[in-house]
N, C-alpha and C positions, 0 to 999 in steps of 0.2 A: 588607486591601484589598477593595473591591468590584470584581469582574472580570466582564465580560460577553463571552461568546464568540458568534460568529455562524458557523454552518455548516449546510449543507443537511440533514445527518443527525446523529443522536445515538442513544445507547443507548436501548432495546435493539436498535436497528437494527444490521445486520451490515456496513455500509459500512466500508471501511478507515479513512476519516477519522473515522467515528463511534467506532471502537474506540480510536484514539490520543487523541482528545479526551476520551473517557470516562476513560481512565487518568489523563490530566493533571488533569482537574477533580476527580477523587476525591482525588488527591494534594493539590491546593490546599485542598480542604475539610479534610483531615486537618491541614494546616498552619494552619488557622484563618481562611482567606479565605472571603468570601461570594461564591459563584459562581452566575451565571445563564447559561443557554444558550438562544439562539433558534435553532430549527431547523424542519424541516417535519414535518407530520403524516404525510406519505407516506414509504414505505420505499424504500430504494435499489433493490430488485428489483421495486418496483411492485406487490407482492402484499398489502401490509398498510397499515393506517392506525392511527396511534397517538393516544392521548388528547391533548386540547388543552394542558392544564397539569398538571404533577405535580412532586412533590419526589422525585427519583430519587437515592438514596444521598447525600442532603445537598445535591444540586444542584437549583436552581430551574429547571425546564425549561418553556419556553414554545414551543408548536408552532404553526406557521402553516398556514392552510388552502390551501396551494399544491397544484397538480395533482400527480398521482402516476402518470403514464404510464411505460411501460417505458423504461429508460435505454439499451436496446440499439438503439433507433431514433433517428435524428437529429431527427426531428420531435418525438418524445416528450421527448427531452432538452431541446430548445430551449423547448418549452412549459413544462416543469417549471422551467427556469431563469427564464424571463420572469415566470411567476406568483409565484415565490419573491421576486424582486426587488420586485415591486409590493407584495406583502404586507409584506415586510421594511421598506421605506421608511415605510409607514403606521404600523407598530408602533414603529419607532425614534423617529419624530417625536413620538409621544405616550406614550413609555415612562414608567412611574411610578417609576423608580429613577434614581439618579445614580451611574453607575459611575466608579471611579477610572481604569479602563482598559477600552477596548473592543477586542477582538482579532477580526479577520476572518480566516477561512480561505479556501481556494481553491475551495470548492464552495458555490454555483455559481460559474462564472467571472465575474469582475468584481464579486463580492460586496463587495469592498473599496471600490468606487466608491460604492455605497449607504451603506456604513458611514462613509466619509470625509465625504460630503456631510452626513449626519445628525449626525455627531460635531462638525463645524465649526459647524453651526447651533446645536447645543445646548451647545457649549463643553466637549466631552469630549476627553480624551486617547485616542488610538487607535493601534493597531498591527496587524501582519499576521503570520500564521503560514502561510507559503507551502509547500504540498505539491507543487505543480507549476506550471510556466509554459508558455506557448505556444512551440512551435518556430518559428512564423512571426515574423520580425522585426517586421512591421507590427503584428500582434496583441500582440506582446510590448511594443512601444513604447506601445500604448494601455493595456496592462495596468499599465505602470509609473506611469501617472498616478495610480492609486489609492494609491500609496505616498507621495505628496508630503505632507510635514508629519507623517509618522508618527514616533512616539517609538521604535518598535521594528519592524524587519523581520527576521523569523526564517525561515530555510529549513532543509532537511533534508540538504543536502550542500554541499561546498565549491564545486563547479563551478556549482551553481545560484546560490549567493551571488555568484560571480564574474560570471555572466551578468547579474544584476541591477545590479551595480556598474558594468558596462559601459554600462548605460542611464542612469547618473547617480543610481541609488538608493544612498544611503549614510547611515549605516553599515548593513551587512547582517551579521547573526550567523547561525551555523548550528549545529545540534545534530542528530545522527542520530536516527532513530526507533528503536524497540525491539521486542523480541519479545513475543508474548502471554505473560502470566503463566501458569505451569503447563505451558508447552510442553515442558519438558524432563523432566517427571515420569513419562512413560510407561515401563513396564517392558518388558524384552525378551520376557517371556511374553505381554504384551498385544499387542505388535507381531507376534509370530509367530502368535498366534491370529487377528489381523485378516488377515494374509497368507493363512492357510489358508481363512478364510471367503470371501475374494475369489477363491479358486482359483489363487493364485500359489504355485508350488512353491518349496521351499527352494533348489533349484539354479537357479531362474529369476533373471535379471538384470532387476529391476524399475526402469524408468526413468519417473519421474513428473514431470508438470507440474501444479501445483495453485495456482489463483488466477485473477486477472483475465486475460481473453483479449482485451483491448482493443487499440486502435490503436498504443500505444507499443511493443507486444511483437512479436517476430519469430518466424516459424515456418517460413520457407522452407528453411533448412538442416535443420531437424528433418524436414520433409516429405521431403526428398531422402534422408536417411538411413533413414527409415522404409521407403521404397521399396527401398533397398539391402539391408535386413535381413529381407526377407519370408521367406527360407529359414531364418533362424536362430530356431528354435522356442523357444529358451530366453530370448529377449529379449522382455520385455513392455513395451509402450508404454502408459502409463495417464495419462489427462488428466481433471482435475477442475476445474470452474469454468464461467465464462460470459463473454460479451463479444462485441464486434463482429467479432472474427476467429474465432469458434467455427466458423463455416461451413467455413472452410479446414481446420480440424482434423477435422470430421466426414467430409470427403471421404476422409480417410486410411483409414477403416474399410473402404473398398471394395477396397483393394489389400494390406492386411496383416491377416491373421487374428489376429495377436497385439496388435492395437491396440484400445483401448477408451476411451470418453469418457463422463463422468458429470457430474452437477451438483456444486455446492459441497458440502462437508461442514460441519458445525457447528463453532463455536469449541471446544466441549467435546471434540470428537473430534480436534482438529487435531494434537495432539502425537503420538498413536499413529498417526494417519493419515500424517503426513509421515515419521515414523520407520520405518514398515514398508516403505518403498521403499529401494532400494540407491543410487540417484542421483536428485537433484532437478535439473530443468531450470529455468533462469532466463534471461529474454531481455529485450533492450532495443534498439530501432532506433537507428541512429547519429544520426539527426536529433533524437532525444529526449535525447541526452546533455546533461546540465546543465539539463534541463527536467523530468525525472521520474526517480524511483528505483523500481525494482521492489521494493515493500515486502515481498514474500514472503521476500526474502533474509534478513531478520532472524529470522523464524520458522524457516526452513529450517536456518540455522546453529545456532540454539539447540536445535533438535530433534536435532542431532548428525548431520546429513546431509552427504555429499559432494555437491558442486555442479558442474554444467557451466553456465557462463555464456556466452551467445551475445550478443555486442554489443560496444560500444566498449571496448577494453582500457584506455583512459585514464579510464573512468568510476569513480565511487566503488564501485559494486558489484564491479567487476573488481578494484579495489584491495584491498577487504576479503578477497576470495578469495585473491589473490596473497599478501597479508601473512600470512594465517592458514595457507596451504598446504593448504586443504581442497578443492581441486578444479581444474578445467581452464578455460581461457579460449579462446573461439572467436570470431574476428572475423567480420563479415558476409561471406558467400560462402564460409565455411570449412567446407563439408560434409565435406571430407576430414579436417580436423582433428577434427571432431566424431566421425567414424567411428573415428579412432585413439584418442580419449579413451574411447570405449565399449569398445574392445578392451582398453585398459589396465585398465578397471574390472572386468574379469574376475578380477583379483587381489584376493581377499577380504581379505587382510592389508593391502593398500594402502587399501582402503575403510575398514577399521576404524581405521587410523591417521588418515585424513582426518576421520573422524567425531569423534574426540577433539579434533583441532585446531579443527574448526568450533565445537564447543560451548565450548571454552576461550576462543576469541576472542569469541564472542557474550556470554559471561558478563562479559567485561571491557568490551566496547564497546556492547552493546545491552541494557543493564540499565534497566528502566523507572524505578526510583527515582533512579538517578544522573542520567538524562536529565531527569526531571521537576524534580529539584532545580536543575539548571542553568538550565532554562527559567524556573523560578520566580524565580531570582535576576536574570535578564535583564529580567523584567517589572516589577521594583520601580522 
């Protein structure tokens, strides 16, 4: 098959959607498919520009000259989205290949509208790989227009598929995302070494949040418990990442000397980085249930980490933690429950048991080759 993907970002960019798309396209190339990706020259973090066209590990990558402002500002994000749409429509309407299937992703928002219009004009079969949907019912209804006539609508969790079906989108399939390859390969020695380099003692309880700090994520309960634990010198609160809610986290440095915040780490460091913490924090706001999945959960569990999830207990992320037995669930407003979970985490034997459960579950459910095989079968 000749398959064309449309997404704002692609490898070597570090955007989460770029990573999973790269994994899938590499799998498709190994299976003998001819794959093209249309993306932006700009990077997710707005600091780099990539070459216009290249063959990247067997994938034909065509990059658009859309703007590359920082995605951490609303104006920058909107300008990036608008310029990408304009460039995308121009390229699709004069593209020199005839794909058997065009798959639009969720970045930028409403990319599927441009793909649907162009595909209908050119007589192409089209589908959508949906990473997130809007929590607003008005925007969600508008978003659903892009799925009309699609041969495949694929999401990443059951409740997201259910939300789309409530809007009349049918049929909707779902396949969970997967962990980074190599995430579980770090050794105990390398994790202990990194802890020492970062100044975290063996007796410290290191509580880490690593990843996107955007609007779908919650930090209110965390902030309250950070304030409550100012006198507990063995509890280290460490945050790595960026996003629109980072300012809220930076304020916490002022009232807890055991709190620290850093930028993202590279994918190459991710396994040892995640594994050197004792607990990983994952969060999701209630209004985002069925609209987004905190994608760090797959890497965290594959790295063998115990997890505290703050968010809707009916969500997929909460379900995975409950099924595996690898952590604690905290509902919105549950700062007291979060505090109790941290107190229980002082039991090192309990953490070691949860670590094994997390990794075993991830190996079964978040394997890249299994997921890509299923997605490939759905696209035929």
